[in-house]
N, C-alpha and C positions, 0 to 999 in steps of 0.2 A: 544557530541552525538546529532544527528539530530532527528527531528520528522517529521511526515507527516503534511503538511499544506494545501494541495489541491490535486485534482485529474484531470486527463484528461480522458474523456470518448469517446468511438467511437459512431457512430450513432445508435448502438444497446443498448447503455447505459452501456456497459461493461467498466470497468476501464482498460486503456491501459498504463498509465503513472502516476507517482506520483510527486508532487512538495514537496521538503523538506524545512525545516526551514533554510537551508543554501542556498536556491535559486536554487538548482539543480533540473532538470527534469530527472527522472530516469524511466526506463521501469519497468513493473510489475516484470519481471524476476530478474532484478538487485535489486529491492526492496526486493524480497524474499531472495536473497543471503545475502543482508546486514542485514535484520532482523534476519536471522539464525545465523549470526556472531556477533550479538549484536551491530551493528553500527546505527541502527534506533530504537528508543524507542517508546513505545505507540502502537506497533503492535506485533502480534504473528503469527507464521506460523502454519498452520493446515494441516494435512494429511487426505484426504478423503478416503472413502472405496475403491476407484479405484487406490489409490496410488498417486493421484495428490496433489501437494502442493498448498496452497492458503494463502493469507494474511487475517488476521482478526484483527480488531481494538480491543483495550482493552474492557473488559466486560462493558456492558451497553452503548456502543457507536456503531455507524454505519458509514461506509464511505459515506452514504447519507448526513451526517452532514457537510462534507467537501465541500468547494466551487469547482465548476467545472471551473478550470482555463485553459486558452488557451495559 
């Protein structure tokens, strides 16, 4: 099972891709799908009030702690 090791952000600071422990660069949408299906550990999916899915790191962590890799 893979974990998230880094992020790619756009010029607005929004996460657009994730880097996995396996060296893959996957889109935010692909990371959501893989997290929902238990293929990525250390993150959880979250459903907001508008019905939009998002990724959240484990409690007491933030994606700001991950390096911004290119």
